[in-house]
MARFI-865140 format. One record per residue (C-alpha): residue number from 1; residue in three letters; y, z, x. Coordinates in Angstrom, 1 decimal, padded with zeros to 4 digits, always signed. Example, Ala and Ser with C-alpha at 12.3 -4.5 7.8 and 13.67 -1.06 7.14 Angstrom:
REM MARFI-865140
@tordo:1&nulum:Ala&v:-004.5&w:+007.8&u:+012.3;
@tordo:2&nulum:Ser&v:-001.1&w:+007.1&u:+013.7;
REM end
This chain:
REM MARFI-865140
@tordo:1&nulum:Met&v:+108.8&w:+095.9&u:+088.8;
@tordo:2&nulum:Glu&v:+106.3&w:+097.1&u:+091.3;
@tordo:3&nulum:Ser&v:+103.8&w:+099.7&u:+090.4;
@tordo:4&nulum:Lys&v:+102.6&w:+103.0&u:+091.6;
@tordo:5&nulum:Arg&v:+100.9&w:+104.3&u:+088.9;
@tordo:6&nulum:Phe&v:+097.2&w:+104.9&u:+089.0;
@tordo:7&nulum:Gln&v:+096.7&w:+104.2&u:+085.1;
@tordo:8&nulum:Asn&v:+096.8&w:+100.2&u:+086.0;
@tordo:9&nulum:Val&v:+093.9&w:+101.0&u:+088.8;
@tordo:10&nulum:Ala&v:+091.9&w:+102.6&u:+086.2;
@tordo:11&nulum:Glu&v:+092.3&w:+099.7&u:+083.7;
@tordo:12&nulum:Val&v:+090.6&w:+097.3&u:+086.7;
@tordo:13&nulum:Leu&v:+088.5&w:+099.2&u:+088.5;
@tordo:14&nulum:Asn&v:+087.0&w:+101.0&u:+085.1;
@tordo:15&nulum:Arg&v:+085.4&w:+097.8&u:+084.4;
@tordo:16&nulum:Leu&v:+085.2&w:+095.4&u:+087.7;
@tordo:17&nulum:Asn&v:+081.4&w:+095.9&u:+087.3;
@tordo:18&nulum:Glu&v:+080.8&w:+094.4&u:+084.1;
@tordo:19&nulum:Leu&v:+082.7&w:+091.0&u:+085.2;
@tordo:20&nulum:Asn&v:+081.7&w:+087.9&u:+087.0;
@tordo:21&nulum:Glu&v:+083.4&w:+087.2&u:+090.3;
@tordo:22&nulum:Glu&v:+085.9&w:+084.9&u:+089.1;
@tordo:23&nulum:Asn&v:+087.2&w:+087.3&u:+086.7;
@tordo:24&nulum:Ala&v:+086.5&w:+090.2&u:+088.5;
@tordo:25&nulum:Ile&v:+088.9&w:+088.4&u:+091.1;
@tordo:26&nulum:Arg&v:+091.5&w:+087.3&u:+088.4;
@tordo:27&nulum:Val&v:+091.7&w:+090.9&u:+087.3;
@tordo:28&nulum:Met&v:+092.3&w:+092.2&u:+090.9;
@tordo:29&nulum:Val&v:+094.7&w:+089.7&u:+091.8;
@tordo:30&nulum:Ala&v:+096.8&w:+090.6&u:+088.8;
@tordo:31&nulum:Leu&v:+096.6&w:+094.2&u:+090.3;
@tordo:32&nulum:Phe&v:+097.4&w:+093.1&u:+093.3;
@tordo:33&nulum:Lys&v:+100.7&w:+091.5&u:+092.2;
@tordo:34&nulum:Lys&v:+101.5&w:+094.2&u:+089.9;
@tordo:35&nulum:Val&v:+101.5&w:+097.1&u:+092.7;
@tordo:36&nulum:Asp&v:+103.9&w:+098.4&u:+095.4;
@tordo:37&nulum:Ala&v:+103.6&w:+097.3&u:+098.6;
@tordo:38&nulum:Asn&v:+103.6&w:+100.5&u:+099.8;
@tordo:39&nulum:Cys&v:+100.4&w:+101.4&u:+098.3;
@tordo:40&nulum:Leu&v:+098.7&w:+098.8&u:+098.7;
@tordo:41&nulum:Glu&v:+097.0&w:+100.5&u:+101.7;
@tordo:42&nulum:Thr&v:+095.8&w:+103.4&u:+099.6;
@tordo:43&nulum:Leu&v:+095.0&w:+101.3&u:+096.8;
@tordo:44&nulum:Leu&v:+092.1&w:+099.3&u:+098.9;
@tordo:45&nulum:Arg&v:+090.6&w:+102.6&u:+099.6;
@tordo:46&nulum:Ile&v:+090.6&w:+103.4&u:+096.4;
@tordo:47&nulum:Met&v:+088.6&w:+100.2&u:+095.6;
@tordo:48&nulum:Arg&v:+086.4&w:+100.3&u:+099.0;
@tordo:49&nulum:Met&v:+086.0&w:+104.2&u:+097.8;
@tordo:50&nulum:Asp&v:+086.8&w:+105.3&u:+101.9;
@tordo:51&nulum:Phe&v:+087.6&w:+108.7&u:+102.2;
@tordo:52&nulum:Gly&v:+087.2&w:+108.8&u:+106.0;
@tordo:53&nulum:Glu&v:+084.2&w:+110.8&u:+107.1;
@tordo:54&nulum:Ala&v:+084.7&w:+113.1&u:+103.9;
@tordo:55&nulum:Ser&v:+083.1&w:+110.0&u:+102.4;
@tordo:56&nulum:Arg&v:+079.7&w:+111.3&u:+103.1;
@tordo:57&nulum:Leu&v:+080.4&w:+114.0&u:+100.5;
@tordo:58&nulum:Ile&v:+080.6&w:+111.4&u:+097.8;
@tordo:59&nulum:Gly&v:+077.1&w:+111.6&u:+094.7;
@tordo:60&nulum:Thr&v:+076.1&w:+114.7&u:+096.7;
@tordo:61&nulum:His&v:+075.3&w:+118.1&u:+094.9;
@tordo:62&nulum:Leu&v:+078.1&w:+119.8&u:+096.0;
@tordo:63&nulum:Leu&v:+080.3&w:+117.6&u:+094.8;
@tordo:64&nulum:Lys&v:+079.1&w:+116.9&u:+091.2;
@tordo:65&nulum:Arg&v:+079.0&w:+120.8&u:+090.7;
@tordo:66&nulum:Ile&v:+082.9&w:+121.1&u:+092.2;
@tordo:67&nulum:Val&v:+083.4&w:+117.8&u:+089.6;
@tordo:68&nulum:Ser&v:+081.7&w:+120.1&u:+086.6;
@tordo:69&nulum:Glu&v:+083.4&w:+123.3&u:+087.7;
@tordo:70&nulum:Ala&v:+086.8&w:+121.4&u:+087.6;
@tordo:71&nulum:Leu&v:+085.9&w:+120.0&u:+084.2;
@tordo:72&nulum:Ala&v:+084.7&w:+123.4&u:+082.7;
@tordo:73&nulum:Arg&v:+088.5&w:+124.5&u:+083.8;
@tordo:74&nulum:Ile&v:+089.8&w:+122.1&u:+081.7;
@tordo:75&nulum:Thr&v:+087.8&w:+122.2&u:+078.4;
@tordo:76&nulum:Pro&v:+086.0&w:+125.1&u:+076.6;
@tordo:77&nulum:Leu&v:+082.8&w:+124.3&u:+077.8;
@tordo:78&nulum:Lys&v:+080.6&w:+126.5&u:+080.1;
@tordo:79&nulum:Gln&v:+079.8&w:+124.4&u:+083.4;
@tordo:80&nulum:Asp&v:+076.2&w:+123.2&u:+082.7;
@tordo:81&nulum:Met&v:+077.1&w:+121.8&u:+079.7;
@tordo:82&nulum:Val&v:+079.4&w:+119.7&u:+081.3;
@tordo:83&nulum:Glu&v:+077.0&w:+118.8&u:+084.2;
@tordo:84&nulum:Arg&v:+074.7&w:+118.0&u:+081.8;
@tordo:85&nulum:Leu&v:+077.1&w:+115.8&u:+079.4;
@tordo:86&nulum:Val&v:+078.4&w:+114.0&u:+082.9;
@tordo:87&nulum:Arg&v:+075.0&w:+113.4&u:+084.0;
@tordo:88&nulum:Ser&v:+073.9&w:+111.8&u:+080.8;
@tordo:89&nulum:Gly&v:+077.0&w:+109.8&u:+080.8;
@tordo:90&nulum:Arg&v:+078.6&w:+111.7&u:+077.9;
@tordo:91&nulum:Leu&v:+081.7&w:+112.4&u:+079.6;
@tordo:92&nulum:Asp&v:+083.8&w:+110.8&u:+076.1;
@tordo:93&nulum:Asp&v:+082.4&w:+114.0&u:+075.0;
@tordo:94&nulum:Val&v:+083.5&w:+115.8&u:+077.4;
@tordo:95&nulum:Leu&v:+087.3&w:+114.8&u:+077.7;
@tordo:96&nulum:Lys&v:+087.4&w:+114.9&u:+073.9;
@tordo:97&nulum:Arg&v:+087.7&w:+118.7&u:+074.3;
@tordo:98&nulum:Arg&v:+090.0&w:+119.1&u:+076.8;
@tordo:99&nulum:Ser&v:+092.3&w:+121.6&u:+076.5;
@tordo:100&nulum:Ser&v:+095.8&w:+120.2&u:+076.8;
@tordo:101&nulum:Ile&v:+097.0&w:+117.1&u:+079.1;
@tordo:102&nulum:Leu&v:+099.6&w:+118.0&u:+081.2;
@tordo:103&nulum:Leu&v:+101.6&w:+114.6&u:+081.2;
@tordo:104&nulum:Glu&v:+104.7&w:+115.2&u:+082.0;
@tordo:105&nulum:Lys&v:+104.8&w:+112.2&u:+084.8;
@tordo:106&nulum:Glu&v:+102.5&w:+109.5&u:+086.0;
@tordo:107&nulum:Leu&v:+100.0&w:+110.2&u:+088.2;
@tordo:108&nulum:Ser&v:+100.7&w:+108.1&u:+091.4;
@tordo:109&nulum:Ile&v:+097.8&w:+106.0&u:+093.2;
@tordo:110&nulum:Glu&v:+098.9&w:+108.3&u:+096.1;
@tordo:111&nulum:Gln&v:+098.4&w:+111.3&u:+094.3;
@tordo:112&nulum:Ala&v:+095.2&w:+110.2&u:+092.4;
@tordo:113&nulum:Tyr&v:+093.6&w:+109.4&u:+096.2;
@tordo:114&nulum:Leu&v:+094.8&w:+112.4&u:+098.0;
@tordo:115&nulum:Gly&v:+094.3&w:+114.4&u:+095.0;
@tordo:116&nulum:Met&v:+090.3&w:+113.2&u:+095.5;
@tordo:117&nulum:Leu&v:+090.2&w:+113.1&u:+099.3;
@tordo:118&nulum:Glu&v:+091.2&w:+116.9&u:+099.2;
@tordo:119&nulum:Ala&v:+087.4&w:+117.4&u:+096.6;
@tordo:120&nulum:Cys&v:+085.6&w:+115.4&u:+099.2;
@tordo:121&nulum:Glu&v:+086.6&w:+117.0&u:+102.6;
@tordo:122&nulum:Ile&v:+084.0&w:+119.3&u:+104.0;
@tordo:123&nulum:Ser&v:+086.1&w:+120.5&u:+106.7;
@tordo:124&nulum:Gly&v:+089.0&w:+122.9&u:+106.7;
@tordo:125&nulum:Lys&v:+089.8&w:+126.2&u:+105.4;
@tordo:126&nulum:Ser&v:+089.7&w:+124.9&u:+101.6;
@tordo:127&nulum:Ser&v:+087.0&w:+126.7&u:+099.3;
@tordo:128&nulum:Ile&v:+084.8&w:+125.5&u:+097.1;
@tordo:129&nulum:Ala&v:+086.9&w:+127.5&u:+094.5;
@tordo:130&nulum:Ser&v:+089.6&w:+126.1&u:+096.1;
@tordo:131&nulum:Lys&v:+088.4&w:+122.5&u:+095.3;
@tordo:132&nulum:Val&v:+087.7&w:+123.4&u:+091.9;
@tordo:133&nulum:Lys&v:+091.3&w:+124.5&u:+091.0;
@tordo:134&nulum:Ser&v:+093.0&w:+121.4&u:+092.7;
@tordo:135&nulum:Leu&v:+090.4&w:+118.8&u:+091.3;
@tordo:136&nulum:Ala&v:+091.3&w:+120.8&u:+087.7;
@tordo:137&nulum:Gly&v:+094.9&w:+120.2&u:+088.5;
@tordo:138&nulum:Leu&v:+094.4&w:+116.7&u:+088.8;
@tordo:139&nulum:Leu&v:+092.6&w:+116.1&u:+086.2;
@tordo:140&nulum:Asn&v:+094.7&w:+118.0&u:+083.9;
@tordo:141&nulum:Lys&v:+097.4&w:+115.7&u:+084.7;
@tordo:142&nulum:Ala&v:+095.6&w:+112.3&u:+084.6;
@tordo:143&nulum:Ser&v:+094.6&w:+109.9&u:+081.0;
@tordo:144&nulum:Asp&v:+091.0&w:+109.7&u:+080.1;
@tordo:145&nulum:Glu&v:+090.8&w:+106.6&u:+081.8;
@tordo:146&nulum:Glu&v:+092.0&w:+107.6&u:+084.5;
@tordo:147&nulum:Val&v:+089.5&w:+110.6&u:+084.9;
@tordo:148&nulum:Val&v:+086.7&w:+108.6&u:+084.1;
@tordo:149&nulum:Leu&v:+087.4&w:+106.3&u:+087.4;
@tordo:150&nulum:Ile&v:+087.9&w:+109.6&u:+089.2;
@tordo:151&nulum:Ile&v:+084.8&w:+111.5&u:+087.9;
@tordo:152&nulum:Asn&v:+082.6&w:+108.0&u:+088.6;
@tordo:153&nulum:Met&v:+083.9&w:+107.6&u:+092.0;
@tordo:154&nulum:Leu&v:+083.4&w:+111.3&u:+093.4;
@tordo:155&nulum:Thr&v:+080.2&w:+111.8&u:+091.6;
@tordo:156&nulum:Gly&v:+078.7&w:+107.9&u:+092.9;
@tordo:157&nulum:Arg&v:+078.4&w:+106.5&u:+089.8;
@tordo:158&nulum:Gln&v:+081.0&w:+104.0&u:+090.8;
@tordo:159&nulum:Lys&v:+080.6&w:+101.1&u:+093.4;
@tordo:160&nulum:Pro&v:+082.9&w:+100.2&u:+095.5;
@tordo:161&nulum:Val&v:+084.3&w:+097.2&u:+095.7;
@tordo:162&nulum:Asp&v:+083.3&w:+094.4&u:+098.1;
@tordo:163&nulum:Asp&v:+085.7&w:+093.3&u:+101.0;
@tordo:164&nulum:Arg&v:+084.8&w:+089.8&u:+100.2;
@tordo:165&nulum:Leu&v:+086.0&w:+090.2&u:+096.7;
@tordo:166&nulum:Ile&v:+089.1&w:+092.0&u:+098.3;
@tordo:167&nulum:Leu&v:+089.9&w:+089.4&u:+100.7;
@tordo:168&nulum:Lys&v:+089.3&w:+086.8&u:+098.1;
@tordo:169&nulum:Ala&v:+091.8&w:+088.1&u:+095.7;
@tordo:170&nulum:Leu&v:+094.3&w:+089.3&u:+098.5;
@tordo:171&nulum:Ser&v:+094.4&w:+085.6&u:+099.8;
@tordo:172&nulum:Glu&v:+095.2&w:+084.3&u:+096.2;
@tordo:173&nulum:Ala&v:+097.5&w:+087.0&u:+095.2;
@tordo:174&nulum:Phe&v:+099.6&w:+086.6&u:+098.6;
@tordo:175&nulum:Cys&v:+099.1&w:+083.4&u:+100.3;
@tordo:176&nulum:Ser&v:+100.0&w:+080.0&u:+098.5;
@tordo:177&nulum:Ser&v:+096.3&w:+079.2&u:+097.9;
@tordo:178&nulum:Ala&v:+093.3&w:+081.0&u:+097.8;
@tordo:179&nulum:Ala&v:+091.9&w:+078.3&u:+100.5;
@tordo:180&nulum:Thr&v:+094.8&w:+079.3&u:+102.8;
@tordo:181&nulum:Gly&v:+094.8&w:+082.6&u:+102.4;
@tordo:182&nulum:Met&v:+090.4&w:+082.3&u:+103.2;
@tordo:183&nulum:Gly&v:+091.4&w:+079.8&u:+106.2;
@tordo:184&nulum:Ile&v:+093.4&w:+082.8&u:+108.5;
@tordo:185&nulum:Ile&v:+091.0&w:+085.3&u:+107.4;
@tordo:186&nulum:Asn&v:+088.1&w:+085.8&u:+109.4;
@tordo:187&nulum:Glu&v:+085.2&w:+087.8&u:+110.3;
@tordo:188&nulum:Gln&v:+086.9&w:+090.0&u:+112.5;
@tordo:189&nulum:Asp&v:+089.5&w:+090.8&u:+110.0;
@tordo:190&nulum:Phe&v:+086.4&w:+092.6&u:+107.7;
@tordo:191&nulum:Gln&v:+086.5&w:+095.3&u:+110.7;
@tordo:192&nulum:Asp&v:+090.1&w:+096.5&u:+109.6;
@tordo:193&nulum:Ile&v:+090.4&w:+095.0&u:+106.2;
@tordo:194&nulum:Tyr&v:+093.8&w:+097.5&u:+105.7;
@tordo:195&nulum:Lys&v:+095.6&w:+095.8&u:+108.9;
@tordo:196&nulum:Val&v:+094.7&w:+092.1&u:+107.5;
@tordo:197&nulum:Ala&v:+096.3&w:+093.2&u:+104.2;
@tordo:198&nulum:Met&v:+098.7&w:+094.1&u:+105.2;
@tordo:199&nulum:Gln&v:+099.8&w:+091.3&u:+107.0;
@tordo:200&nulum:Val&v:+099.3&w:+089.0&u:+104.2;
@tordo:201&nulum:Val&v:+101.7&w:+091.1&u:+102.6;
@tordo:202&nulum:Lys&v:+104.2&w:+091.2&u:+105.1;
@tordo:203&nulum:Asn&v:+103.7&w:+087.2&u:+105.6;
@tordo:204&nulum:Ala&v:+104.3&w:+087.2&u:+101.7;
@tordo:205&nulum:Gly&v:+107.5&w:+088.7&u:+102.1;
@tordo:206&nulum:Arg&v:+106.9&w:+091.9&u:+100.1;
@tordo:207&nulum:Ala&v:+106.1&w:+094.4&u:+103.1;
@tordo:208&nulum:Gly&v:+108.8&w:+097.5&u:+102.1;
@tordo:209&nulum:Ala&v:+109.4&w:+096.6&u:+098.9;
@tordo:210&nulum:Gly&v:+109.1&w:+099.2&u:+096.0;
REM end
């Protein structure tokens, strides 16, 4: 059964930067084959760290503040301590102090993306306080591995996956061969990677699945 679980995404992206290109493509191929086709565009937006106009807030002091305040809400730690621990790469020490983890239902790819999008949107009626509350709720529903990815993405510690690697993995996952897939992908496709991804999936007969 095709999956909508964000956990699958976190397991791959949290270690992707440590892999060479060949192994990175291999694990992405496995992920693409596993994920529900209806979640593919959202998955690609996560991989590319694409939140539209809101992407400009990624890694800024304001978003780091929202992140640290959200983490402080779900731990007994004070915000300044959380901020220091996250800044020094000791997020695990923060997660060990979580008050509770609400794992009643697995976090979906869509829920994770929309939650991160809401945290980094800089327009609209949302105040910093409401963003902190919303992000804290998202983090408290996530596993430790999912939290690591979410925090690293919002604070700018996570690197976007290169479009060329994504397209190579899509080709291998959904075409008869990687060579065949790359043969139908040209430079223009980089302007709308989501469109070409869905076309590749449609050609493979997976569009509308799930």
